[in-house]
N, C-alpha and C positions, 0 to 999 in steps of 0.2 A: 554646444548644448546638448544635453543627454535626452536622447529620445526615449518615451514610454514604450515598453516592449508591446503593449498593445497596438501601438501605431506601425510596429515594423510588420513589412509583408511577411506573409506565411512561408513563401520559398525561401526567405532570407533567414528566418528563424530556423528552419530546417536545415540548411546549410551550417549555420552556426552550430546546432545541436549535433550534427553529423561529424563535423570538424573536432568537436570538444569530446565526442563518444571514441573518436579513433585514439584519443590520448589514454584512454581509460585502460588498465589491466586489472582483470580479476583473477589471477592466478596466485595460488598459495606456492610453499616451496617444494610441492609433489609435483607441481606443473599440472594439478587440475583444477577445474574451472570451481570456483567456490559456490556459485549457484547452482551447479549440478550436485555439489556434494549435499547442499541442503535438500535438494530434491531426493537424494538417496536416502537421507535421513528420514524424510517423510514417507519412507517405503516406495517411492516411485523411481526406480531406477532408470527407467526408459523415458521419464519426463511424459508420460501418457497417464493422465488422472482420470478417475471415476469416483463414482459414489461419494463417501462423505468426505473425501480428500480435495473436492474441487476448488475450494475456497483457497485452501492452501497452495494446491498446484497453480491457480490462477496467479496468485500473489508472486510465487516464484517464477513463474513464465515471463511474468512482467518484468521481474528483476533480472531475468536472464537476456531480454532484449534490450534493457537499460544498459548493462554491463557487457558488451559485446565481446565475445573472445577474439583476441589478436589472431590475424591470419598468420599460417605457418609457411614460411619461405621454402622449406625443405622439409623433409621427413623429421619429425623430432626424435630424439634420442632415445625417449621412452616408447616410442610409437604412439603415444597419445595425443592425436590429431585433435586440434580444437574444433568445436562444432560451429562450423562457418559454412552454411549451405551453399552460399553463392560461389563457394570455391570449391565444389565438389565436382568429381568428374562429369563432364557433359557428353561423353560418347554414349551413343544409343546402345542399349542392350542388344546386341546382335547374337541371334541363336546360331551357333557353329555346329550344325548338325553333321551327320556322319558323311564324309567325303569332303568337307569343307577345307580339311587341310590335306593335301595330297603328298606323294613324294616329289612331284615336281617342284612344290612349293618349298621343300627342304633343299632342292637343287639350286633354285634360285638364290635362297639365302646363303648358301655356301658361296655363290658367285658373287655376291655383294660383300661380303665378310673378305673374301679375297680381293675384290676392287679396293676395299677400303685399307687393306694391307699394302696395296700399290701406291696407295696415295701416301701413306705414312713413310714409306721408303723415300720418297721424293720431297714432297711438300712438308713431312714431318721430320726429314732429316735422318731417318733412321738407315738409309742406305749409304750414308757420307761417313767415310772414316776419317777421323780428325785425331791428330797426335799433339796438338799444341798444348803444352803444359808450361804453366809459368814456375819460376824458380822458388824455392822456400814455400811451395804451396803443396798441400795434397790433393792430387787431381788425377783423374782418369781420362781417357778419351771421350769424346762427345757421343762416340758410338757405344762404348761399355755403359756410359751413365743412362743412356735411353734404355738399354737392356735391362739395368739394374731397377728403373723406376716404373717400367711397364707403359700401359696407356696413361697418359697424362689427362687433364682437365682440357676440354676443348670449348674456346669461346665462340660467340656468335658468328665471328668471320672464319672460323676454322683455325685460328692461330694456336699455335701450343703454347701454353702459359708456362711452360718449364723454361726458366732462365738460362739453364744450361745448355741449350741447343738452338742458337741463333740460326735461322736460316732464312731464306727468301721468302718463307711463309711468315716470319715472326720480326716486324720493326721493332726495335728498341729504343729506347731514349739515349740521347748523347749526353756525356757528362759536362758539366760546365767547363768553360775554357781553362780556368785554373786547376781543374783536376785532371784534363786531358794527359795521358802519357806521352813523354817526349820519345823520340827516335832511340834515345838511349837508355831508355826507362830499364833500372836493374832487375826488374821483376819479370822482364820479358826478354826472350832471347832476340837476337838482331836477325829479321828475316829478309829473305830475297825472293823474287818472283821470276819465273821464267815462262813465256807462252810456249807452250808445247806444240808440235806440229798436228796436234789432234783438236786444236782449237780450244783447250781449256788451259786455264793458268796453273801452274805447279808453284808450290810454296816450299823453300828449302831453308834452314837455318844458314846463316851466312858462312858459318865454318864448314859447311858441308860443300866443299869445293867440287867434289866429284859429282855433286847433285844425285846422291844414292837413295836419299830418304824422302820422298815426297811426303809432306805433312798432311796433306787434306786430299783425299781421293774420293771423288764423285762417282756414282754409278755410270759406266761408258756408254757411248751412244747405242752400241749394239744391245746393250740391257735395256735402256730405255724403248728402242725399237720393239723389241720382243714383249716388253711389258705392256706397251700401247697397244699393239696388236693383240694382245691377250684381253685387255679392258674393252677393245672393240667388238672382240669374238663374244665376249661374255655379255656385254650390253646388247647385242644383236640377237642373242638367243629367245627363244620363243618363252621358254621357262621364266627368264628374268624379266622379259617385256610384260607377261600376263600379270605376273606377280606384282610388279612395280605399279601398273595400271590399277589393279585392283585396290593396292594400298593408298595411292594418290586419290582414287574416287572416295575412299572411306575418310581420307583426311578432309577433302571437299565437304562430305556430308557432315562431318563432325562439326566443321565450321559454321555451317549453316544451322546446325542445331544448337550450337554454343549461342550464336545471336538470337535465334529464335526464344529461347530459353532465359538468357542473360543479358539481351542487349540493353534493356532497360535498367537492369542493375549496374552494367557498364557505366551507363551514362549517369547513373546518381552517384556512383563512386566518383567519377571524374569531376563531376560537379562539386564534389566534396573536397577536391584538391584544391584548397583556397591559396592565393597568393601567386599562383602560376596559370598558364595557359599555352595553347599551341604557339603562340606567337614569342612566348618568352622561353620557351624551350629551344635548346641548341638544335640546329640543322645543318649538317655538312654537305656541300655540293661536292660530292667525291669524285665526280668526272666532269671536268671542264677543260677546254684547250684555251690556253692563254691568247691565242691569236685571235678567238672569237669570243673572248670574255666579256667584252664591252656589248651592249646592246646597240642596235643599228642608229637608235635615236642618239645615244651618247657619242657613237664613232661619227656621226655626221656633224653634230654640235662641236666636236672637238676638231675636226678638219676645218670646218668653218672660220673657227677662232684662230687657228694657225695661219689659214690663208690671209685673213684680214690684218693679223697683229704681227706675222713672221713670213710675210710675202718675200721680203729680201733675203732670207735665210738660204744659203748654200746647201743643198740637200743631194748633190749629185756628184760623182768622182769627176764628171767632165766640166764642173762648175756651174750648173744650171741652177738657179734659185729655184724656190717652192711655186712663186708665182709664174716663172718662165716654163716650169713642168707643166701647169695647168694651162697656160697659154698656148702651147704648142700641141695640147692633147685638144685644143678648141672648148676649153671648159672654163667657166667662171662662177661666180657666187650664186648664180641663178640655178646651177646645175646642183647645188649641194643640197639636194633633197633624198630621202630615203629611197624613193622610187627610182631616181636617175642613178644613185650609187650601184642599185642592182646586187645588193648583198643577201637579201632575204631568199631564203628557199621557196621553190614554187613547185608547180606540176612537172617541169622539165627536169627536175632532180631526182624524181622518183625511179629507182632500180639505176641511175646513173651517177655512180661516184665520180666520174670524170668532169661532169656538170657541177657537181656540189663543190669539188676542189677549186673550180674556177670562181666560185662565189667568194672566195677569200680575197680576190682582187677587185677593188671598187673601180667601175667603170670598165670591167675587163682589161685593166691595165696592170702589167706587172710591177711597172715602176711606181705606181700607187701602195701595192701591197710591200715593196721593199722598204718604201719612205717611213710609211707607218706602222707596219706590222712586222717589222725584223729587228732583230737585236744587233746584226751585222751590217752595217751601212755607213755611208759617208758622216752622219751625226751621231755615230756609236750607239744608235737605237734609242735616242732621247725621246722622240716622240712615243715611241712604244711604250717607254717607261713612264711617261707622263699619263697617256692612256691607261695604263695598267693600275697606276695610283689611284685614277678616279674610281677604278672598279675596287679596288681594295677598300678604298675610303667607306664605301657603302656598308661592307661587312665590319669594318672597325667601329662604325658610328652608329650599327645596330639600327638603320633606318627600316622603320616598319616590322622589323621582327630580329631575333637573334639568329645569326648565321655565319657560317665559315666556310672556306673553300679549300680544294686541292688542285691546284692549277697546274696544267701540263707545259714544261718548256721542251724544247725539241735539240735532240742531238742526234745527228745522221750517220756519223762513222765515215763521213766522206773526206775529212782531214784528221790529222792528230792533234791540232792545235784549238779545235772546237770546244773542248772544256775550259782551257785557260779563257777564250774571248767570253764565253757565257758566263764564267764566274766573275768576269771584270764588270759586265752589264749589271748581273745581280747585286754585286757589292758596291757599285759605284755610288758616290752621294753626288745626287743631282742638285748641286747647289745653284742657286739663281733661279730655279723654275718655281712654279706655284706649289710643287710637291717635293720639298728637299727630302735628302736621306735616300737610303738604299731601298731595295726591293724586298727587304725581310719585314713580314707583317705577323702581328701577332693573331690574326684570324686567317692565315693561310699558311699551308705546308706544300712544298713543291715537290712534284713528280716530273721524272723525266721520261719523256715518250721517245721510243725509238722506232720511226717509220721504216717498214719493210721496203726499201727502196734499192734493193740490189740490182735491179736491171739499170738504173740510171747509174750506179757506181761503177758497172762493167762497161758501160758505154763510156764513161768518163776515162777509164783506164785502156780502154782499147783493146781489151783480152789480156793486159799484162796483169791486171788486179785478181786476187784470189778472195773468196768470202773470208779467209783466215786475215787478211790484211784489214777488212772493214772489222772484224770483231778485235783486232788490236787498235785500231784507232779510238774504238768504244772505251775498251777495259784498260788498256795501259796507264792512261792518265789517271784512272781510278785507283789502281794499285800502287802508282807512284806517290800520290796524294797522301794515301793511306799508311804507306811504309816510310815516307820520306816527307811529311808535312812541312818541315823547314825548308825544303827546297820547291815546293808549291803550295804557299801559304794560302792563295786565293782559292785555289781549288778545294784544299783541305777544308777551307771555311764553308765554300757553298756546300760540300757534301754534309756537313752538319745540320744543313736544313732542307735536306731531301729526305722524303720518307718511303719513296717507292719507285719502281720503274714500269713503264708500260710500253705495248708493242702495239703499233698502229698501221692501218692501212686498209685497202678493199679486200676482204676475205674472199670476196666472190670472183676475183680475178685468177687467172690460169697458174698452176703451178705445177711443178714435177713431181712426180711419184715420191713417198718417202722412201728414203734408202740409207745405207750406211757410209755413204761418201763423206770422206774427210774434207773439213774447209778448205784446206790447203790445196784440194785437188778440185775444188769447185770453180771453174773459170768461165763457163759458158753461161750464156745470157739468160736462160730459163731462170725463173724464180724458183728459189729452194721450196720445199714443202713446208707449210705453215708450222707443222709439229717439230720439223727439223729445226727452224730457226729459233723457236721457243725453247727447245731443248739448251742450245748453247748459250741463249741469254741466261737461262735458269741455272746451268751449270756454272759459269763464271761470277753470277750473283751470290750463288751458295758459298763459293769459296771466298768471293770478296767479304761476305757476311761474318764468315768464321774469324778471319784476319781482323776484321773490325771489332768484332765482339771481344776477341783476345786482348785487344790494345784499348779496350774501354770506350769504343766510338759508337756512335748510333749505325744501325743496320736499316736495309731497305727490303721491303715487301715487292713481290712480283705480281702486278695486278695488270694484266694486258687486256685489250679488246679481244673478245671472243664471241661466237655465236650472234653475231648481228646480221650476218648474211652468209652464204657460201655453203661449204660442207658442215653438216651438223658434227661429225665426229672431231672437228676442233676443240669442241667442249669436252671431250674425253681427256685430251693433252692438258687442257686447263685444269680439269677436275685432279689430275695427278701432280701438277706443278704448283699450284696457285692457291692463296688463301681467299681471294676474291677477284671478279672480273668485271669488266664494263659490258654491258648490254646483255647477252646470254638469252635473247628473245628466242633462240632456235632451240631451245630446252623443250619447247612445246611439241617437237617434232620426234623427239627421243625419250619415252617415258623412263627407261631403266636410268639413263643419266639424270633425269631430273628428280628421281627418288634419290639417287646418291648425292646429288647436290643438297638435298633436303636432309639427309641423315647427317651430313658433315657441316652443314649450315655454312657452304660457301656462299660468300657473300656476291650480289648481282646488283650493280648500279645501273639501273634501267631509265633510259631517257624516251618516254613516249612521244615527247612532241618532235624530238629528232627522228625517231622511228617512224612517225607517220608522215613525214616529208621524203623519207629515203627507201624504208623497205616494209613497214608495215602500217597500215591505216589504224587510227586509235581504236576503232572496234575489233580489230583483228589481233590487237596486243595481248599477248598472254599475261602482261602485268598482274592484272586482278585475280587471274587464276593461281598463279605463283603465290601471290600473296596469301590468299584464302588458305591454300594449303599448307602454309608455314614455312616457305622457303626465306631465306635472308636476304629479302629485296629492299631496295631503298630507290629514292627518286633522285635523279640529277639532270643537268640542263644540257651536257655536251658542248653546244655552240651557240650561247644565246644571239650572237650577231646575225646568224641566220635564221634561227627559229622562233625567236621570243619577240614580242611586241612591247612589253614594259621596261622599266629599268631595273626592276627585281625579278629577274629570271627565275630564281628558286622558288619564289613564292608563286609564281605564275604557273609553274611546273606543277605545284601541289595544287593550286586551286582547279587547274583544268583536269587533272587526274581524279580529284575528289568528285567534280561534277560529272565526269563522264564515267567512271567506274561506281559511283554511288558510295563512295567511302565515308564512314563516320569520322568524328574528331578521334575517337579512339585508334581510329585505324591509321590516319596521318600522323598521329604521335608515335604510334609504333614505329612507321615507316622512319621518321624522324630519328628514332632512337636508334633503328637499325644503322642509319648512315653514320652516326658516332662511333658505334661499334667497328664499323668497316674502316673507319677513317686511321691516318697514321699520327693523329695528334698524341701528345704525350700522355703518360699515365695519369699525371695530376690532374691534367685538364679533363680527361675521361672520368676521372673520380668527381671533380667540379659539376659536370654535365649529367653524370649516370648516377653517381653514387659511390661511396666509399668502397663497397664489396661488390662492384658491378662484374668483376672477374669471376666470381662464383656461379654466375648465370642470371639470366633475365629476371628470374624472381627476387634477386637481390639486388636490382636496381632500385633506387629511391623514387617512387611514382612522384613525390613532390618536385622532383627534377625533371624526369622524363614526361610526365603528365600521361603517363600510361597505367590504368589502374592494375592493381595486382591480380585481379580476377582474370584478366586477358594474359599477363606474363604466365600465371598458372597455367592456364589453358594451354599455351603453346608450350611450355615445359614439360607438362604431363604427357602430353601426346606424343613429343618426341622421345621421351623416356620410354614409353609404352612401344613406339615402333622399334626402337633398338633392342628391347628386351624381347620383343617378337621374333626379329631377325636372329639374334643370338641363339634363342632356343630352337628355332628350325634348323640353324646351321650346325647345331650340336645333334641333330638327330632326334630331337625331342617332341616332334611334331604330334604323336598319338598322345602323349603325355598332356601337351599344351591343350589339345582339342578335349580330353576328358577333362582336364581342369575347368576350361572355359565351360563346358556344358555343366559341370557341376555348380560352378558360380551362377550360372543362369537359373538353375534350380534353387539355389539359396535365395536368390533375388525375388524369384516367384514366390517362393513360400514367405519371404519377408512381407511383401506386398498383400498377402492373404492374411498374414498376422496382424498387420496394421489395421487392416480393414474390419476384422471380426473383433479385435480387442477394443475397438473404439466406436463401434455400432452395437448397440442392444439389441438391435432388429435390422438385418441387412436385406434390403428390398431385392426382388429378383431381377435379373439382368440376363442377357443373352450370353451363352458359354460360360455361365457361372463356374460349371464344373471343372473348367480349366485351372481354376486356382486350388 
C-alpha cells in the first residue's frame, strides 16, 4: 500500500530528500556550478544581493540550496573548490604574531624530518639493498626503485603503497594456489639461504657456490643501534618536545572547534547515509589472542559439555580420561561456574603480569590449560580447535553486527618442529566434530605471536643454547617452506593464511642494556633488550618478505606489542620498524613520539578494558585524547576470556568506550574504519568494506560503506596535510616566510569579515572595538 506523502513523518521526508539531493550534480563541463553562473549573469558574482535584484537573487539562492555542489575529495584540478561550507576548514583563525615562530621551532621541525627519514630507512625499506631480479624482465633493485620514485603515498597505517617495495611494513595478497610459482619457476633464479653468524639470514643464488653475493642486505645492528639512539636523543630534546606539545594541543583544540561548529552537520550527514549504520559496517578486532578469544561464559559451557558427553575421552599422555582429571582435582559439574574457573581478571592482576598469566589456567591448574587451550597435546588440540570454531562462527554468522578478527597463534622458537605441528593443527579437517573442516575462516586472518621467553629457553638448554639458536628455530622453517614448498607443503600453505607477526610479553620486566652483541654470543640468562630483539625479528622478516614477494607469495606485517607498560622509548623502536602496534598507551608520556605517530599515522590497536585491569584505569587511558588529536587508533579486545562479560567482546569494547569517553556515532564509525585500514585483510575485501579508492586516503573512502561522513574525513585529512606542510616549511628554514604569510592571511580574513558586514548592511550599528575591523 502506497503512503500519502502528507502522512509520512517530517524526519523521514527530510532523510529521503537529503539522500536524493546527494545524487544530484549541477556542474557543467567547465566544472563550475550552474547556479553560480546564473548568479554571475545577474550581476552578483559573490552571491550577495541587494537593491532591485533581491527577488532574482532569492530565487537563485533557493536553486543553489536545492542543487548542492558535490563535495571535493581532494583539490580539484582547476582549483575550483565546490561551495560546500560544511566541508570548509574548521581550524580557528590564530594570529601568529611576532615571535610565535622561533629558530627553536625550525630546529624541532628538522628533527622531525630526520626522524621520519629514519623510519623510511627501516619501515619503508629504503635502507634495504635487494638485488633479486627475475629473468627476462626489466627490473632494478628495490633500493634503486625507491630512489627513483621518491616519497610514495602513505596509507592510514603508514604502509607504503608502492608494490615494488615489499617489507615487514607492507603485507600483500597471496596469489591463488594455481598461480603460485613452483620452486623451479623459469622466471626466477633458484635461491638458497644461509643463517649468518650475525643472526640474519643471507640469500644467494644456488649457483653461487662460494656464497660471495648476498642478494638482500639490511642495515646492520650497529646502524640500527646508532639510529635508535639518535631518535631517542631528538625525541628527548627540549625543542622537539615543546614544539610537539604545542602542535598536539592545537590539534585537540581544532577537534573541539570542529565538533562545536559541525557536530550537528555530521549527525545530519550520517543520518542521510541510508542503508547502512554502525552495526552493518565492518569492524576488525586487530588484537586478540587465540588462547583467550572465547568469553568466560563460552568457555565454561564448552568445558561442561565435554565433561558431560566426553568424560571417557583419554586426554593425557599417562592415559587419564577427562573425568579422571577432574576427579583427581576434586572437581565436578558443580564447579563449572565462571567464578570457580577463576579466569576473569580482577584487582589482583593490576600491575602484576605474573598473576595475569596464571588466569589462562582454569582453577589455576596447568593441566586444564594444556587440555583445552593448547594445540600440542594428547588429543592433538581438538578441544582447542572446537572452541575456536565457536568463536569464529559468531563472526561468520554476523550475529549482532559485522565483524572480523585477526587472532594470534603462538610460536615460541623452543624447537625446530613447532611450525610443522602448528600447520597440522590449523589445516587439519576435524571430521566427526560439531564443527568439521580446518581452522581457515573468511572472517579471520592469522597472526603469529612470538613471546619474548629467552630466559625460559636459556634454562632449558642449561647454558648450551644461544639466542641465534632461537632465531633459527623461528625462521629456518619459514625460509624452507618459502624456497622449497614441495618439501614442506603444510607450512607453505599455513603461511599463505598469515598476515603478520607480533612480539609479546611483559615490557616492564628487567632487561639488559641495548648493545651490539651478536645473537650467537648471547648465552647469559639476562633478557636481551626489547629493541635488540625487535631488530632481529624485523631484519629476518624483511628478508623473508623480499624473497616471498619475488616468488609471488604473500608477505607479513610486523605488528608487535609496544607501549603497554615499561620503558617509554620502546615506542621509538616500533616507530622505526613497524606499520602499527598493539596498545601504545605510553605515548601520552612522550609528546615527541606521539606527534611522530600522528604524522605517519602509525596504527595503534588499543584495548581500554584490558588496560583497565592491568596498567591503566579507564579514566586514565589516553585513548580519547589520541583519537581527538587524529592519531590512527582503533579498539580491540586483547583477551575476551579475561576482560569481557558478553559473548560479543568487540561490541562490548565499543559500547563501554562510547559511554566512558562520550564518543558519537561518527566517532565510533571512524574508529571502526581505522580497524579495517590497520588490518591485513586482502585488498579486494578492503575495497568492499571501505570503497574502491580507499588507498588514495580517507576522503576517498565510500561513506556509504564506512558510515563516516565526508565532513569528518575531510577534517582529518586537511589537518594532517596542514601539519605536514608546516613542518616541511619550518625544516626548510622558511619560518620567517611562513609567519609573514600567516599574518597576511589573517589580515585578509579580517578584511573579508569587514567587507561582508558593510556590503550586506545598509546601516551598521555601533559595537565595541568596531575600529578593529
